C-alpha positions in Angstrom: -11.9 -71.8 -12.2 -14.4 -69.0 -11.8 -16.3 -68.7 -8.5 -20.1 -68.8 -8.3 -19.9 -65.2 -7.3 -18.1 -64.2 -10.5 -20.5 -66.3 -12.6 -23.6 -64.8 -11.0 -22.1 -61.3 -11.3 -21.5 -61.9 -15.1 -25.2 -63.0 -15.3 -26.3 -59.8 -13.5 -24.3 -57.7 -15.9 -25.7 -59.4 -18.9 -29.3 -59.3 -17.7 -28.9 -55.6 -16.8 -27.9 -54.9 -20.3 -30.8 -57.0 -21.6 -33.4 -55.1 -19.6 -31.9 -51.8 -20.5 -32.8 -52.2 -24.2 -31.4 -53.5 -27.5 -28.8 -50.7 -28.0 -27.2 -51.2 -24.7 -27.3 -55.0 -25.0 -25.7 -54.8 -28.5 -23.0 -52.5 -27.2 -22.4 -54.7 -24.2 -22.1 -57.9 -26.3 -19.7 -56.2 -28.8 -17.5 -55.0 -26.0 -17.4 -58.4 -24.3 -16.6 -60.1 -27.6 -13.7 -57.7 -28.2 -12.3 -58.5 -24.7 -12.8 -62.3 -24.9 -13.5 -64.5 -27.9 -15.3 -67.0 -25.6 -17.6 -64.3 -24.3 -20.8 -66.0 -25.5 -20.0 -69.1 -23.5 -19.1 -67.1 -20.4 -22.3 -65.1 -20.7 -24.5 -68.2 -21.0 -22.7 -69.7 -18.1 -23.2 -66.6 -16.0 -26.8 -66.2 -16.9 -27.4 -69.9 -16.0 -25.7 -69.3 -12.7 -27.9 -66.3 -12.0 -31.1 -68.1 -13.0 -30.1 -71.0 -10.7 -29.5 -68.6 -7.8 -32.8 -66.9 -8.4 -34.7 -70.2 -8.7 -33.2 -71.4 -5.4 -34.1 -68.1 -3.7 -37.7 -68.2 -5.0 -38.1 -71.9 -3.9 -37.0 -71.0 -0.4 -39.3 -67.9 -0.3 -42.4 -69.8 -1.6 -41.8 -73.2 -0.1 -42.3 -74.7 -3.6 -39.8 -77.0 -5.3 -37.6 -75.6 -8.0 -39.4 -78.0 -10.4 -42.8 -76.6 -9.4 -41.6 -73.1 -10.1 -40.2 -74.0 -13.5 -43.5 -75.7 -14.4 -45.5 -72.6 -13.3 -43.2 -70.4 -15.4 -43.7 -72.6 -18.4 -47.5 -72.6 -18.0 -47.6 -68.9 -17.5 -45.4 -68.2 -20.5 -47.6 -70.5 -22.6 -50.8 -68.7 -21.5 -49.3 -65.3 -22.2 -48.2 -66.4 -25.7 -51.7 -67.8 -26.4 -53.3 -64.5 -25.4 -50.8 -62.6 -27.6 -51.7 -64.6 -30.6 -55.4 -63.8 -30.3 
């Protein structure tokens, strides 16, 4: 069984590749798939663990519930997409 630390670390690695650009992300994904056929599932699990940790931290910092933060993110993303379409 993988610890929460390992899961979050995997999420951090994946998101670091993601924010570094498409080429690095593609290389990272290819390398992970060569190492482990179940890489996609592990990366999704790690990214979910990272998101959960960030959500809990943000909730503590703001005093809002995790649900409120998710709703704000959804509304903000929707508004941003609406402006992008114009």
